[in-house]
Structure formats: C-alpha cells, structure tokens
Steps between C-alpha positions, in 0.01 A plus 500: 500500500156385390327756278132476409399506136346842557830634632693333219319669215563841656878462507791333318646152519846643562404688816302200627815293462695746718274429799442134416530259793814345353659842445438605861628168635811532283557850634473365855759233421721764343495678834589180687791438263630856537465483879701177522772635270529821702514313831768268365704800384477642852594168660164447666431172319740269312556565130406139432161562660439802278587294193267219607217745559556664160456167323144475625385859437307416184122534514453224244615248761199565723127429501387862501122435529569282804709778655218747440248271668734435794552874547133545587554303817853623568400867474784580258613385159859498622448239772412203277750614236788517747391163636516346152831673423646370826378150424654512151835626631502240779461221247839586353671668796354468850770735631402774255129468575533655846623823336199550272320830568751572780419816694218600267122506539205433275430864428859555389455233236158608378556877501828466313336268249224754445761770449673286238186422300376857537825619344424279200146638486630857505732419211198400293301802611785736418545357150129521415465841661795633299354367174157647569638838603724529195205412278298779659788739429487399134125550481527835673762629259301378199180673612608829649288686243205259497188667645285303745230596744602544861222396732434607857234346724427266206397792280675667201717786627757635253721384215848377592789322334475122494877496552447702817256234623744218423774692682271523800456123491874442481614734778371293798657190349840671490460600863386149594807347339728738688327436831501123454871496422580721797282305740625165371854592600379543859242222513680214329705417804600181671299374794720327756461535874444159651234415754443848644712708265823507702707245301576348842588150378775638277640716776743770401526365147134567423553840329776354284268218392229753415746691282609185319147369441385839369794510261440141388136577419578848364262659750530813710656432839242601764585719797324239711230239457159627392282214621232732635626832364334486159519866397748480212347180367145637509614820328611290205159335480331838520709633211378206293145586605542863390626379163189283464286807569680699230445217254134502594483870413635429150258211458206712615573771242570249225180305562291817499659624178443157343126503561308467175334838545842665540724270290812715516735222610472124473704207619643259242262231379512174309568136585210497743628795703220692668222303334158416637340156532166648393567815296740470203536876462647555847858621556535483873796689654649198673831665590316776678287239670805319640662823620178622660459165674851538641434856615173390660662222703815683602364729775386202708839333469684819589267547796574145614873571500447811711247338731743221583799720585431508878662165575543359848836535672777307317279277283155566360202269550283487190588845369830400338326198349223721362759729342668204333170385352414842359842588363524292179154596374596868510785434258298263283225757452737786426711309251182373336381859458837610363514219246142564389553872449830440324313284248228763465742785442714302256195452280301811597273629223449876497215655301598866471215559258250380758662727756438799272142393432438472874636851543291634211185335633512733799434805281815676617377528858829358633671819378275725709757573772770594249261735319387650831859586590550662160180705529592603855796692359257717315198532729615375839468161665151529658337631184682245282394215728136613498502540122646155442246338731228654284666402173566139603135459592402652166731263309342199669144627455548582132723196429773724362874499560625732769739649246209604278303649788796692646603634159146623439489663844830680435384629161171618647665700783688817406720491813600140438552557126750771583698299756477140379699366207284237329798318350651459846161397636471221245841357598366450852273228362783310331543160674863464392586846631335404828759226554787751517517552875478133589742404226749758622483365854544145375798598284672636809403208721581208269881547494502520880294183528720318251811606692345371823471153344878462478 
C-alpha cells in the first residue's frame, strides 16, 4: 500500500506495515497455500501438488510493484498474482501448476487477505486502546477531588470533578473495545465461494474445504460466501469509525483545555514536540491535532463503505473495489489517533492551580444554580430564581464575588436571615465540595469500567 507523506505523519509505521503491499500479497499467498492444503486433505488435488504450491507462497519471490501495475489492466490484484504463482509452480512441477487456485476466485483471495491483515490491525488497535483506557482510569482515580470548570455551549457552567471528566472520556473507549471484539468474531471470516459463490468446482467436498481453510487460517467459518453481502464486514469498519469519533471528542476537549487562555491541561513537550517554525514559545497540541484529523476524515470513509454496499448480483462492479481502497485508511487514521492520544495521556500535564484560578475568575457565578436550589428551600423556587438573577447581575456590575453579594443580601433581609445558615451558604461556594457529586458517580462507574476491560 502506498501512503502519502501526509497520511504517514498522521499514523504509525507499524499500522502502515500491516497494510503494506507486501503484507497484503503475503496474505493472499497464505490463502492459496491453505486452499491447496485443504483440497489435498480432501482428495481434490494431489498432496504433491499442495506441497509444490506451498514452496512458492512467499511474497519475497515476486515483483510486487509489477503485480500492482498489471492489476490495473487485469481488474484484480489476484489475477496477475495467481498468474505469477502458477508460472513459478510450473517451473518446478508442471503437474502441480494446474491445481493452483483450484475452484477459487479472485475475490476469495483478496477478501480473505484483507481479513487476515485487518486482524493484525485490530491487534494493534486493541493494544493501544487498552493502554490509553487504563491510563485514563489512573488519571480519573488520581483526580476525583480536583475541581475543574464544566463548560456547556463553550461557556463556563458549573464546577465538576476532573476525575469525572476523565471517566467520561474513558467510558466510550471501553464500549468501543467491547464492540470491536464482538464484531471481529463475526467479521473476521473466511471468504471462499468460487466463481459465483456455489463452490461448484469442488462439488460436494466444497464445505469440507471451507472448514479446513478456515481452521488453517484461524478464521471464522462463514455460513456462505459474502462476496456481495457486506453487512458484517462493513459493521466492523463502522465500529472503527465510531472509535475514531470518540477519540476526536477527547482530542477536542484536550485541545480546548490546552489553549493558552485556559491552560488547564497540556500535552507533553520537549525534543521538538509541538514546536513552531516561527514562534519559539508555542506548545502546539500535536496529539490532539492527529486525533482530530482522524475524526474529521472518518465520516467520509464510513459513508463510502455504506454507499458501496448495494453490489450487483453475485459480484460487484466498482463498489467492492471502492470499499477495498477506503478500508486501510480507516484503520491507519484510527490507530494514528490512538497512538497520539496514548502519548499525550502518558505525559499529560495537569495544572490544578490554574483550574482553581479559572474558577475564581468567574466571581462565583458558576455556583449560582446550587445557591438557588438552597435558597428555594427557604423562599420557594420562583422567588429564589428571581433573587439570584438580580444578585448575579449585581455581582458582575459591581465586580464583586457572588458569595459576597449573596451573603450581604441574606444579612440585609430579615426573612432570609432567619431561614438561611450563612456557614452552610459559604460551603456552596467551595470548589472542592462542588466535585462531590461527579466524584461519587465516577467512583461507582470506574470499577465497572475496569471490570469490562477483562
């Protein structure tokens, strides 16, 4: 697989290698080897033919760029590959050469190869996803009592627990891992149907060959071929797309909290990471950038998978080929985002002091709802709401804290003085106390999330 330099810097070398041209060709040859072995075991072809074929199922023996070029005219990567494999086998055993690719078709070879390399890609994704999720668990547990501003519609809302926020980031990743594992068990299945999916060339022994090839490749045995029934396969791609979206959510929050004016979180720096070619002071959130780039590209790739599901009759024309072209990039982007956020979270810098200063800079206005609820117990909800609207405007106009203004209002009103406990009122403006509800929810949720990872 040829990857542009702009794709390469948004992902990892390891995931590029999974979908490399040589890796895909090797997976195709692995299928041909398994097919010959299974057919020999069922007596369809001679054992000697299977052995001869196996000797030539090594991608290093072939001119892969030439095969790629030839496939443009052939209409399938499998056609020139099988031609070269047949030629190589014929050079040592003309009798064996006639049994190469026996009873199979190009899509069998290519789909199965894509299943094999996708399995390798999912192994990488699962490992990185597990690391990132466990790191978020650690951060959540460490910061259950750390106050931070919650923001709604891009504006300060209330004070919550930072650990609660980290737990919220982790939860979709746990669900994504579960869904990917479940869907992989259904989607990573052998493709083997022959020309029109009926296994006709192998006759009554076709199902037995399918069982043997699936076992040889450690793939799920399909109920039937899925040449143009792409539902389970596309579902797997869509689960990867959903994961990319969840990673984009984390990156969006992280990048906003890392802005210089906010400066509550920051990605690790040093060794040229996140620098600027013009401004030495910059600390660009490059991990967030990579994850946001992945999330921004994913919807189009997911849409392409869905758009190409209506395939013609027993073999698609153009739509299957489009799916193949889109598929690897979806995994490259998602693994790139995972790896980038793993690096960010491993070295995440948390400025709890800045979080408190950001809270304090709002003059206590973010505690207005909590105070309103407390006052409502004494004077009723409508009156409390009206009073707090007046007092918040006064605090802003006079550049005073809401706590000061409310305390003065209580002391100046005989009814409020009688019903409101000032000591209790002051606790409502305590940022640490404000984390209690979120922290409690996170404490209950974290053990469940951890258990779901096993």
